[in-house]
Each structure stands twice: as structure tokens, then as C-alpha cells.
C-alpha positions, 0 to 999 in steps of 0.5 A, a space after each residue: 484449448 479452452 480458457 480453463 486449460 491454463 488453470 488446470 494445474 491449480 484447479 487440481 487442488 481441492 481448495 480451488 477446483 472449478 468452483 474456486 476458479 469461478 470465484 477467482 474469475 469473478 473477483 476484482 482486486 485493487 493493487 496499489 503500487 506497480 513496483 518491486 512488490 506489485 510486479 510479482 503480485 500482479 503477475 501471479 494474480 493475472 496468471 491465476 485468472 483474477 477476472 478484474 484487476 485495477 492497478 494504480 501507480 503514479 510513477 514511470 519506469 526507470 532503469 534502476 527499477 529493472 533489477 527488481 520490477 520484473 514486469 518491465 523491459 528496457 523499452 518500457 523506460 520512461 513509460 507510466 508503470 501502471 499502463 505498461 504493467 496492464 499491457 504486460 498482464 493482458 499479454 500474459 492472460 487475455 482472459 482478464 481485464 486490467 484497468 491502469 490508473 497513472 496517478 497517486 492514491 489519495 484519501 480522496 480517490 481511495 474510497 471509490 476504488 476500494 468500494 469497487 474491489 473485493 480485495 486490496 493489495 498494498 504494494 506502495 512502499 509508503 507509510 501514508 498509503 498503507 495507513 490510508 488503505 488500512 483505515 478505509 478497508 477497515 471501515 469498508 470491511 475489505 480484506 487488505 494484504 499489506 507488505 513491506 520490504 527493505 534490504 533483505 528483510 520484509 513482511 506480508 500480512 492480512 488485515 481488516 475484514 474481520 481481522 485487526 487493522 494495520 494500526 492495531 499491529 503497528 500503532 506507531 511508525 518506525 523511527 527509521 524512515 529508510 526506503 528501498 531508494 535510500 537503503 537498497 534492496 535485493 530483487 529476490 526479496 521483493 519478488 518473494 514478498 510480492 509473490 507471498 502477497 499474491 498467495 495470501 490474496 488467492 487464499 482469501 478469495 478462495 475462502 481457504 482456512 486458515 485465513 491469511 487475515 490476522 496472520 503476519 509472515 516475516 522474512 529475513 533472507 540475509 539469514 535465510 529465516 522465515 517467521 510469523 505469528 497470528 495477531 487476531 487479538 490485537 486491539 485497535 488503538 483508541 485514537 488514530 491520526 488520520 491522513 488527509 489530502 491537500 484538497 481536504 484542507 479547510 479554511 479554518 485549519 491551522 496548516 503547519 508546513 514541516 518541509 523547509 523552503 528549500 525542500 518545498 518552495 511551494 507550501 502545502 497550503 498558501 496560508 501554511 505556517 512554516 515551522 521546523 519540527 523542533 519548534 513545535 513543543 514551544 509553539 502555542 497552538 490556536 484553540 478549537 481548530 484542527 492542526 494539519 501537519 504536512 511533510 513529504 511522506 507523513 513520517 515527520 508529521 507523525 513524529 511531530 504530532 507526538 510532541 503536541 498535546 492537542 487531540 484534533 490533529 491530521 497528517 498530510 503527506 504532500 510529497 516532494 515539491 
């Protein structure tokens, strides 16, 4: 059998054909996150014949992942997700190239990875990563397919590359910082949303119309309801709080560590000032210096920034210590 035989069924579609399949084979997709969303998305992208996939994830496979992270097996427990995902994908399709990166995505490493890719999938389940990717993809005119899932609900949307950014549609973070780890999720929910991300990515790469860029699709699988809308006219915010890495901290920065000493015995910076978020409204900030608010996920930093009148503020998601 020829290499194209595996793609025969999708090449029968007029929007794919031999020309579209060649386009997919030449494409490079960056997938950030190899968890519940990333596993189905990666599986279908590899199956469709995306020629080059880079997958980045800092975590290792845990038994509690297996009900929803369908690329992995019991024998993968303890192994880096990115590396095991790459092995399973190349076993599925030896005609593609998969590059695993066992590391977190940061504001420092993301620009080069995005520059090498034709399209980016945000499967990271992280507020900070989503906004970092959106900011960089918007500046680089790279299409971004971002998604989120929690419980039995979620969404997937197409951003940037001529469409509004994630910040335009979601200018503020949710008050509830719940995650799959704290609030739970059903496996088929992330499976369907991850598969939807792959579908949207393929349509962007195939230049299909209507474009998924500027489209949000919502799912409420507890009620068995699907929805969505276009947001082509959403306006970009006038100001945006950037996320930076700890490596990007400058000597003149005023670094505020919002995590308690119990949560983070080692602060994000040796000279960081520890302040609980509720102390910020009465704190007198130094003039003409950038203020960097640090917490584990970026959510507390984002909320704390709203209590300050200073405009030169950056956020740092330093992770759990």
C-alpha cells in the first residue's frame, strides 16, 4: 500500500483532495499540553497526516490521568507525557515527525516555538499559558486554537491570524479558579473538545470556509447542548497585563510574592516582598518602577492587579513551589 492509502477516506472530501493532503503533510503544528485535550487532538492530527508536530508538556503520566488521557497506558505511568505521546503517535503513523519537549512552556521559550509552527493548539489547561500563547500568536499572526474543559462543559475557539485574540473575547479571568484536578471532569468531555480542536486546526490548514478563526463552539454535555457564536468584531483591549517569566525579572522591578511562605518557601525572586493580596490596596507602591505580581497560576496576580492604580504591572505564574 502507498503512503497515501491511509488518507484515502479524507482525500475523497473535495475540501481535502490530493492538494489539501499535501498541505497537511507540509504543515507544522505546535501542541501545548499532552493531557486530556492534547491526547485526542494529537491523535487526530497524527492520523490526518500533519507532517510535523511539536508537543510540549512538563508533566509525567499518572494513573489518575488514564480515564481521559487516552494516548497512555499503565506502562506509561511515571514517564514524561510529551515523550510517551510522541512514541505512541509515531507508532500510529510512521510517516510523520513528532518532536517531544518535556518542559513547561514559558514566555521565554514560546516565541521560538511559535515562529517555527504554522498553527498552535492550546491544550494546556492554564490561564497563564493561554494568554501567553494568545499574545505571541497575535503578534506573529499565527492561528491559535484554544480550548478549555471543566466538569461536563467547555469550549474551543479559533483566535489570532486575522481574528481577534483570546484577550478580545475574554478580557478578564474567571472568578472561579477551579481546574480538572480540583473540580473533576468526565473523559468524553475533554475527548470531544480535543477532537474539536483537531477539526478546527485541520480546517484552518486546509483554508476551508467558513474559517474556524473568529468562531467559538461551546459544549454543555450534562444538558447535551451545543452552542457557539462568531466574534469577528470583538475589540482588542486597550491595555493588557503581560505574563513574564522569573528569568525576565529585572533588578529594578518591584516583585510582590502573593504566595504564603508555606505555599512557596522560596519566593519567585530573592528580593521579593511578601504581601497577601488583601494588603495591596493599602500598600504604597514605589514610583516609576515596574510591579511584578507573582503567584502559582497567575489568577491571584491577575485579581490583585485590579486593586492597584499603577499601570506598569506584569504578572508571573511561578508555579507551585
